[in-house]
C-alpha positions as CSV (number, residue, x, y, z in Angstrom):
1,M,6.1,15.5,3.9
2,R,4.7,13.2,6.5
3,I,1.5,12.0,8.1
4,A,1.4,11.2,11.8
5,I,-1.3,8.7,12.7
6,F,-2.7,8.9,16.2
7,R,-4.6,6.2,18.1
8,N,-7.5,7.7,20.0
9,E,-8.5,5.7,23.0
10,P,-12.2,5.0,23.5
11,K,-13.9,7.5,25.8
12,E,-16.6,5.2,27.1
13,E,-16.9,1.4,27.5
14,G,-18.2,0.0,24.3
15,D,-16.7,2.7,22.2
16,R,-14.1,1.5,19.7
17,V,-10.6,2.8,19.1
18,R,-10.4,5.4,16.5
19,F,-7.5,6.7,14.5
20,S,-6.8,10.2,13.1
21,G,-3.9,11.7,11.1
22,K,-2.2,15.0,10.5
23,L,-0.4,15.9,7.3
24,T,2.7,18.1,7.6
25,R,5.1,19.5,5.0
26,S,8.6,20.7,6.1
27,Y,10.5,23.4,4.3
28,Q,13.7,25.3,4.7
29,D,13.7,29.1,4.7
30,A,16.3,31.4,3.1
31,A,18.3,31.4,6.3
32,G,18.4,27.6,6.3
33,K,16.0,27.1,9.2
34,W,13.5,24.3,9.0
35,H,9.7,24.9,9.5
36,D,6.6,22.8,9.3
37,T,3.4,23.8,7.6
38,E,0.0,22.3,6.8
39,Y,-0.2,24.3,3.6
40,L,0.5,22.7,0.2
41,S,1.4,24.1,-3.2
42,G,0.7,22.6,-6.6
43,V,3.7,20.2,-6.7
44,D,2.8,18.8,-3.3
45,Y,-0.7,17.6,-4.1
46,L,0.2,14.4,-5.9
47,K,2.8,13.6,-3.2
48,A,0.2,14.2,-0.5
49,A,-2.3,12.0,-2.3
50,N,0.2,9.1,-2.5
51,L,1.1,9.6,1.2
52,M,-2.6,9.7,2.1
53,Q,-3.1,6.4,0.3
54,E,-0.3,4.9,2.4
55,A,-1.8,6.3,5.6
56,Y,-5.1,4.8,4.7
57,N,-3.6,1.4,4.2
58,T,-1.6,1.7,7.5
59,E,-4.7,2.8,9.4
60,R,-6.7,-0.2,7.9
61,E,-3.9,-2.5,9.1
62,L,-4.0,-0.9,12.6
63,R,-7.8,-1.2,12.8
64,Q,-7.6,-4.9,11.8
65,A,-4.9,-5.5,14.5
66,E,-7.2,-3.8,17.0
67,Q,-10.1,-6.0,16.1
68,S,-8.1,-9.2,16.3
69,T,-6.9,-8.3,19.8
70,A,-10.3,-7.0,21.1
71,P,-12.2,-9.2,23.5
72,E,-15.2,-10.9,22.1
73,S,-18.5,-9.2,22.6
74,S,-20.9,-11.0,24.9
75,G,-24.2,-10.0,23.3
76,P,-26.0,-7.9,20.7
77,A,-24.6,-4.5,20.1
């Protein structure tokens, strides 16, 4: 199971950078071929919750890094 975090560029000047994520679970079929799915079963919920907590913390760190490198605003927002 994994979460990909995406950095979404601002569309207009003054907009801030946003982040989004996608949770994916991989599984192997009877023939041994790997597939990805967004569907979870009972045993996956707790794993997903823990992974979501890690993703939340990572996104928070990314947001803080963006803020520390952003140019200072020159007036009221």
